[in-house]
N, C-alpha and C positions, 0 to 999 in steps of 0.2 A: 200889143201882145197877140200872138196868134193862138188859135184854139189848141193846137198841139202843145205849145209851150205851157199854157195854162193847165192842160191835162197832165203834163209831166210834173209840174210843180205840185199838183194835187196828189198824184201818186207818190211822190217823194215824201210829202208831208204825212200821208197815211202810213207809209212804211216806217217813218221815224216814230210815229205814235205807237204802232204795233211793236216795234223793237223796244221802245221804252217800257211798254207793258210786260213784255217777256222778261226783261232784265229785272224789273221790280218783282214779278212773280217768282222768278228763280231765286232772288235774294231772300224773299220771304220764306220760301219752302226750305231753303238751306238752314235758316235760323229757327224754324218752328216745326217741330215734329207733330204729326197728327196723333191724337190720343188713340191708344189701343182700345179694342172692344172691352177689355177688362176695366180700363180706366173709365170709359164711358158708363159701363154698368155700375161701377163703384160710385161715380158722381150721381147717377140717377137714383140709386138706392139711398144715398146720403142726403142729397139736396131735394129731390122731388118726393121721396117716400119718407124721409125723416128717420131712417134706420141707421144704427151703428154698424159699421162694417169693419171687419178685422181679417187678418190673414188666417188661413186654416191650418190645422195640424193633421188633416186627413191626407195620408200619403197618396191615395189614389187620385183625389182631386188635385193635389199639388203636382202630380205628374202631367197634368194637362199642359200642352205647349203654349196655350193662350193665357195661362195663369189660373188662379183660384182665389176665392174669398168665402167668408162665412158671415152670416147675419141671422137675425131672428125676425121672422115675419109673423105678426099677430100671435106671439107666444110660441111659435114653432121654429126651431133652429133649422137652418138650411145651409148646406155647403154647395157652392156652385163652381164647377170647372168649365173653362172655355176651351174647346177643342178647335183645331185649325182645319179639320177635314172630317168627312163622314166616317172614314176608317178609324180615326182617333176616337170619335164618339162611340163606335162599336167596341174599341179596345177598353175604354173606360166603363162602358156598360158591362162587358164581360168580366172585368176586374171586380166590379161591385157584386155581380152575380156569383162569382167564384168564392167570395168571402161570406156568402150567405144570401139567401133570396131576399132582396129588398122590397119586392112586391111593388105596390103603388107608391112607396116612398121615393123610388127612383123615377125622376121625371126628365125625359129627353125633349128638348125644345130647340130645334135647329142644331146649332153647334154648342149649345149649352146643356150641361149635364148637372142636374140638381139632385142631391140626396137630402131628403127631409128627415128630421128626427122622428116625427110621427106622420101618418098619412095626412097630406095637405088638403085643405078645403079649396074650393074653386077660387075664392078671393085671395087666399095665400099664394096659389099658383099664379094668379093674374099679376100680382106685384112683381114677381120675377119675370114674367112675360113682358110686362111694360118696360122693363129695363134691359131687355135683350136687344143687341144690335147686330 
């Protein structure tokens, strides 16, 4: 066997392995959707923080394109809306401000907009920050 023939066989084997990996990865991604940020947040709050999470009846939070949820952190109720852009975060902030000055009860963290029932403590805020994706 010549060196060229051995090199060709090696290249062909490598291409077969790469092609097989691409096929398996494609089949996997077609059958399994990645969880949304809201789903990851819900899982974190429920599994890691031990909180009961429910849907919200807050129309402003419910208008967030990424979805919304509600929970109670250390006795303080919070509604969390997940925006998909900074412009949407600003829209949600403006909507809350137009319905009355929320003051420090409104907490913006990246694309997460949280409205607390009472002013949150640092530990309460940290729970929602820990579950932001």
